[in-house]
N, C-alpha and C positions, 0 to 999 in steps of 0.2 A: 258455670260448675263446670261445665264439660271439657273449655279449653284450656281448664288451671288443672284438671286431673290427667289430662292426655300429655297436655309441659311435665307436669311429677312423673310422668308414666315414661315418660322419654327419658326424661334428664335420672333417671334408676337406671335405666336399661344399655342408657350410655354408657354411666358414673361403673355396672360393671363389666359392660364391652371393654374398656380403656383401662378398667383393674385389671383383669385379667390377662389383657395383653403388656401390661407393666411387671406385674410376674412373675414372669416366664424371669429374666435376666436375677430376683433377687435368687428364685429357687432354685436356679445352676446356683449360684453362689453357695448358699445354703446347702447345699447338696451333696458339691464335693468338697470344704469347710466341715460340715457334719462325717462326710468320709476322710480327710486325713487325721480330726484331732479324735474319731473314738476309733479309729485300726480298723471297720466291719463297715459294709453296707449299708445305706440306712432306704426304706424306702422314696424312690424320685416325686410321687403322683400324691404322698402325705407331703413332702415337703413344699409344694408346688400349691397345696390347700395352704395348709399354713401360710403359705408368702400371698397367694390370694385376701386370705382374712385379710392379714395383715396390711397390704394395698389395698383390700375399701376402708380397711378403720384411716391410714398414713391419708387416707385422698378427699375422706371423710371431714380431719379433722385440719388438716389444710383445708379446707373450704373456710370453711368456721374460721379459723384465724383471718384467712384475706377479707369475711367480711366482717370480724370485728376490730381491724385495724385499718378500717376502709375513708380512707384520706385521711385520716392522721396521724402517718410517718411517709408523707412523701421523698424520694429520693430519700432515705434511709437502708439501710442495711438488710434485707430482713433477721438475718441471725442478730441481731441488736436489737430486735422488739424479742421484749419480756413474753407475750401469748407465746410468741413462735421456737423460742425454745421450752418451752413448759408443753410445748405442743411436744417439741423432740425428743423428749424425754418419757411426759407417756409413751408416745410411740416405739423408742425402743427400750421398755419395759415390757410390752404388752405381745411386740416380736419374738421379743425371749420367752415369754411366757409361752407364746402359741405353738415356738418351734420346738422346747420342750416338751410340750406335755400332747402335740400333734402327729410327732414324728417323731417313726420307732425305727430300730435297727434290724436288721434281715433275723435277726435270733428272738425278736418279739419285743425288747426289752425297750427304756425307754432312754434315749439319748441322756445324758448328763446337762444337769444346769449352767456348768461350766462351759461348756459344749456351744450351748444351745447362746450364753450370752456373748460369747464370741464369732460365733456365725454372723449373727443381730449384729454386731460392732465393725464388720469386716462388709459385711451388704452394706453398712452406713457411709463408714469413712467413702467405698464404693462410689456411692451414690450421691455425697460432698465431693468429689473430687468431680465424678461427674458433671457436675451441675454450675460447681465454679469454671470447667470446664468451656460448658456450654456459653456460659451469661456471658464470660471475655465477648 
């Protein structure tokens, strides 16, 4: 029982540490895109917080997809799997919601939903480009 609890606690700590490191680049992209689209400065630490929550959820969803598809689709592109496509859609909707709700502008107004969607789309585009470049 103790070993199981320690394993779970260790996994949770590493999940948070790796996700917080992985949230830096999306936060920077979100911050730059929102600054450009809103034409008003936005708060970077809130962009990082939204990106951190988004990254934590994305890592958890990706882990669940990998567990659900374990051994069934060896050698198949990960984007051909229906579970992965569904998790990408859910991930993008969650990211846009988090950016829209959590990132304020300097004048204390909320960013527009269209700006949040565009920021998430650009982050996903950068992630897809980096992901396919690294894989080759």
